[in-house]
C-alpha positions as CSV (number, residue, x, y, z in Angstrom):
1,M,101.7,117.2,117.7
2,D,98.1,116.1,118.3
3,M,97.6,115.8,114.5
4,L,100.7,113.5,114.3
5,I,100.0,111.3,117.3
6,D,96.6,109.7,118.1
7,T,97.2,106.3,119.4
8,H,99.9,104.3,121.2
9,E,100.8,102.7,117.9
10,D,101.9,106.1,116.6
11,I,104.1,106.6,119.6
12,A,105.6,103.2,119.1
13,K,106.5,104.0,115.5
14,L,108.0,107.3,116.4
15,V,110.0,105.7,119.2
16,T,111.3,102.8,117.1
17,S,112.4,105.3,114.3
18,K,114.1,107.4,117.0
19,V,112.0,110.5,116.3
20,I,111.0,110.9,119.9
21,I,112.2,109.3,123.2
22,N,109.5,108.1,125.6
23,H,110.5,108.6,129.2
24,I,106.9,108.5,130.5
25,G,106.5,104.8,130.6
26,S,103.9,103.1,128.4
27,N,103.1,104.3,124.9
28,E,99.4,104.7,125.9
29,E,100.3,107.2,128.6
30,A,102.5,109.1,126.3
31,A,99.7,109.2,123.6
32,N,97.2,110.4,126.2
33,M,99.6,113.1,127.4
34,I,100.3,114.4,124.0
35,N,96.7,114.4,123.0
36,K,95.8,116.5,126.1
37,I,98.5,119.1,125.7
38,C,97.2,122.4,124.4
39,K,93.7,121.0,123.9
40,E,92.3,124.4,124.7
41,L,94.8,126.5,122.6
42,A,94.4,127.2,118.9
43,P,97.7,127.8,117.1
44,E,98.0,131.3,115.8
45,H,99.8,130.3,112.6
46,F,100.4,126.7,111.4
47,Y,103.1,126.8,108.8
48,Y,101.9,123.8,106.9
49,T,98.2,124.6,106.8
50,E,98.1,124.6,103.0
51,Q,100.0,121.4,102.6
52,W,98.0,119.7,105.4
53,E,94.7,120.6,103.6
54,Q,96.0,119.4,100.3
55,L,97.1,116.0,101.8
56,D,93.9,115.7,103.7
57,S,91.6,116.4,100.7
58,H,93.7,114.0,98.5
59,F,93.6,111.1,100.9
60,K,89.9,111.6,101.7
61,G,89.1,111.3,98.0
62,Y,87.3,108.3,96.4
63,W,90.1,106.9,94.3
64,P,93.0,107.0,96.7
65,R,91.0,105.2,99.3
66,K,89.9,102.5,96.8
67,I,93.5,102.0,95.5
68,V,94.8,101.6,99.1
69,K,92.0,99.1,99.8
70,L,92.8,97.2,96.6
71,K,96.6,97.1,97.5
72,R,95.9,95.9,101.1
73,T,93.4,93.3,100.1
74,Y,94.8,91.8,96.9
75,F,98.4,92.9,96.5
76,N,99.9,92.6,100.0
77,S,102.6,90.3,98.8
78,P,104.9,90.3,95.8
79,W,103.6,86.8,94.8
80,S,100.2,88.1,94.1
81,I,101.6,90.8,91.8
82,I,103.7,88.2,90.0
83,A,100.7,85.9,89.6
84,L,98.7,88.8,88.2
85,F,101.3,89.6,85.6
86,A,101.7,85.8,84.8
87,G,97.9,85.6,84.3
88,I,97.9,88.6,82.0
89,V,100.8,87.2,79.9
90,L,99.0,83.8,79.6
91,F,95.8,85.5,78.6
92,V,97.5,87.5,75.9
93,L,99.3,84.4,74.6
94,A,96.0,82.4,74.5
95,M,94.3,85.3,72.6
96,L,97.2,85.4,70.1
97,Q,97.0,81.6,69.7
98,T,93.3,81.9,69.0
99,I,93.7,84.7,66.5
100,F,96.4,82.9,64.6
101,T,94.4,79.7,64.6
102,I,91.4,81.4,63.2
103,M,93.5,83.3,60.6
104,S,95.3,80.1,59.4
105,S,92.1,78.1,58.8
């Protein structure tokens, strides 16, 4: 559970999606309690070790981080994506117009 929950925001997401029920009180207290449980124990066998390592190595890679940063910075709304496609279409049309103007003269 410590790998899944680090902050009170993680608890809030899990509570709103009805994955867990928080009877402790605040989300901060619940996060602290879960992070302190079994701190000294090492699991004997974690069933998803291989998948966890694959996901971890993938998301720590260079390109996945850059793509996520690009999406968050420039493409956080559908209007920016629509504007990008409109700009590309206008650029292609301007290039075609220039090519046909040069070819006709």
